[in-house]
C-alpha positions as CSV (number, residue, x, y, z in Angstrom):
1,M,-39.1,23.3,22.3
2,A,-39.1,19.9,20.5
3,K,-36.1,19.0,18.4
4,D,-36.8,18.7,14.7
5,T,-35.7,15.2,13.5
6,K,-35.7,13.9,10.0
7,R,-37.0,10.4,9.6
8,K,-35.7,8.1,6.9
9,P,-38.3,6.9,4.4
10,A,-39.6,3.4,5.1
11,A,-37.9,0.6,3.2
12,K,-39.4,-0.2,-0.1
13,A,-41.6,-3.2,-0.3
14,G,-39.8,-6.4,-0.9
15,K,-36.5,-5.2,0.5
16,K,-35.4,-6.3,4.0
17,R,-33.4,-3.9,6.1
18,A,-30.6,-5.3,8.2
19,A,-31.3,-5.0,11.9
20,A,-29.2,-2.2,13.4
21,V,-26.5,-3.4,15.8
22,P,-26.2,-1.4,19.0
23,V,-22.9,0.5,19.2
24,P,-21.5,1.5,22.6
25,E,-21.2,5.2,23.3
26,G,-18.1,6.9,22.1
27,V,-17.5,4.3,19.3
28,P,-18.2,5.6,15.8
29,A,-20.8,3.7,13.9
30,V,-19.3,1.7,10.9
31,P,-20.8,2.9,7.6
32,A,-23.0,0.3,5.9
33,K,-20.9,0.4,2.7
34,P,-17.1,0.7,2.7
35,K,-15.5,3.7,1.1
36,K,-14.6,3.3,-2.6
37,A,-10.9,3.3,-1.9
38,V,-11.4,0.4,0.6
39,R,-13.4,-1.5,-2.0
40,R,-10.7,-1.0,-4.6
41,V,-8.0,-2.3,-2.3
42,E,-10.1,-5.3,-1.2
43,A,-10.9,-6.1,-4.9
44,R,-7.1,-6.1,-5.7
45,H,-6.4,-8.5,-2.8
46,L,-9.3,-10.8,-3.6
47,T,-8.6,-11.3,-7.3
48,P,-6.3,-14.0,-8.6
49,L,-2.7,-12.9,-9.1
50,E,-1.5,-12.4,-12.6
51,G,1.9,-11.8,-13.9
52,P,4.9,-13.4,-15.5
53,R,5.2,-17.2,-15.0
54,D,8.7,-17.6,-16.3
55,G,10.5,-17.5,-13.0
56,D,11.3,-20.6,-10.9
57,A,12.4,-21.2,-7.3
58,A,15.6,-22.9,-8.5
59,V,17.0,-19.4,-8.9
60,L,17.4,-19.4,-5.1
61,D,19.6,-22.5,-5.2
62,R,21.7,-20.9,-8.0
63,L,21.9,-17.6,-6.0
64,W,23.1,-19.6,-2.9
65,D,25.8,-21.3,-5.0
66,T,27.0,-17.8,-6.3
67,V,27.0,-16.3,-2.8
68,E,28.9,-19.3,-1.4
69,S,31.5,-19.1,-4.1
70,R,32.0,-15.4,-3.4
71,R,32.4,-16.2,0.3
72,L,35.0,-18.8,-0.5
73,A,36.8,-16.5,-2.9
74,G,36.7,-13.7,-0.2
75,D,37.4,-10.9,-2.7
76,A,35.7,-8.0,-0.9
77,A,37.1,-5.6,-3.6
78,T,35.0,-7.1,-6.4
79,S,32.1,-8.9,-4.6
80,H,29.3,-7.2,-2.7
81,S,28.5,-10.5,-1.0
82,A,32.1,-11.1,0.1
83,R,32.3,-7.5,1.3
84,L,29.1,-7.8,3.3
85,M,30.1,-11.1,5.0
86,A,33.6,-9.7,5.8
87,R,31.8,-7.1,7.9
88,G,30.5,-9.8,10.2
89,T,27.2,-11.6,11.0
90,A,25.7,-8.5,12.8
91,K,26.0,-6.4,9.6
92,V,24.6,-9.3,7.4
93,A,21.6,-9.6,9.7
94,Q,21.2,-5.8,9.8
95,K,21.0,-5.6,6.0
96,L,18.4,-8.4,6.0
97,G,16.3,-6.4,8.5
98,E,16.7,-3.2,6.4
99,E,15.5,-4.9,3.3
100,A,12.6,-6.5,5.2
101,V,11.4,-3.1,6.4
102,E,11.8,-1.6,2.9
103,C,9.7,-4.5,1.5
104,V,7.0,-4.0,4.1
105,I,6.8,-0.2,3.5
106,E,6.4,-0.7,-0.3
107,A,3.8,-3.4,0.3
108,T,1.9,-1.3,2.8
109,L,1.8,1.6,0.3
110,G,0.4,-0.7,-2.4
111,H,3.4,-0.2,-4.7
112,R,3.4,-3.5,-6.5
113,T,6.5,-3.0,-8.7
114,E,8.6,-1.7,-5.8
115,T,7.4,-4.6,-3.6
116,V,8.7,-7.0,-6.3
117,L,12.1,-5.2,-6.4
118,E,12.4,-5.1,-2.6
119,S,11.3,-8.7,-2.3
120,A,14.2,-9.7,-4.6
121,D,16.6,-7.7,-2.4
122,L,15.1,-9.3,0.7
123,L,15.6,-12.8,-0.8
124,Y,19.2,-12.0,-1.8
125,H,20.0,-10.8,1.7
126,L,18.3,-13.8,3.2
127,V,20.5,-16.1,1.1
128,V,23.6,-14.1,2.4
129,V,22.4,-14.8,5.9
130,W,22.1,-18.5,5.1
131,V,25.6,-18.6,3.6
132,D,27.0,-16.7,6.6
133,A,25.3,-19.1,9.0
134,G,26.3,-22.2,7.1
135,I,22.7,-23.1,6.1
136,R,22.1,-24.8,2.8
137,P,18.9,-24.1,0.9
138,E,18.0,-27.8,1.1
139,E,17.7,-27.5,4.9
140,V,15.1,-24.7,4.5
141,W,13.2,-26.6,1.8
142,A,13.1,-29.7,4.0
143,E,11.6,-27.7,6.8
144,L,9.0,-26.2,4.5
145,R,8.1,-29.7,3.2
146,R,7.8,-30.8,6.8
147,R,5.3,-28.0,7.5
148,E,3.2,-28.7,4.3
149,G,-0.4,-29.4,5.2
150,I,0.0,-28.3,8.8
151,S,-2.0,-25.3,10.0
152,G,0.2,-22.4,11.0
153,I,-1.8,-22.2,14.3
154,A,-1.1,-25.9,15.0
155,E,2.6,-25.6,14.0
156,K,3.1,-22.7,16.4
157,A,1.3,-24.5,19.2
158,A,3.6,-27.5,18.7
159,R,6.8,-25.4,19.2
160,P,8.8,-26.2,22.3
161,K,8.0,-23.8,25.1
162,S,11.8,-23.3,25.6
163,I,11.8,-21.3,22.4
164,V,9.2,-18.9,23.9
165,R,11.2,-18.6,27.1
166,A,14.5,-18.0,25.3
167,A,12.9,-15.4,23.1
168,R,11.4,-13.7,26.1
169,T,8.1,-13.1,24.2
170,T,4.7,-14.5,24.1
171,K,4.4,-13.6,20.4
172,L,5.7,-17.1,19.4
173,A,3.2,-18.9,21.6
């Protein structure tokens, strides 16, 4: 007994059909048109960013000055920054990692407002790491200026191989 198969109507005159790409067995075929949810997400990521423009990066320099002054004062009873640094470098680094994960989660979920809030927390804890490590913001800004106009691929390729060996990973290569 022959199998009944439905045939699609021929393409309308004037319209070209894309040639079908062969798909290996076991691999689901990709739909021709992405789902509506995917199109919405793509549209959000491909449109220019809008939002308040009253912020400035100098706030990071002022934040560094504040955190450094709290470190020098060392009053862990009244300063969160001083209390955090008093707990040691490992705790300071752990907090940075926690904030990074929280920021990633919110960004992955598409929660814009929460991502902004977590980004602020992340930057604060990054500044605490800098103060704890004795790094001034100007050092980071200088490194960013050095990298301006250099492809990220080229910059990574130019890193000394000793960094890769010390990190025991090929992810940096």
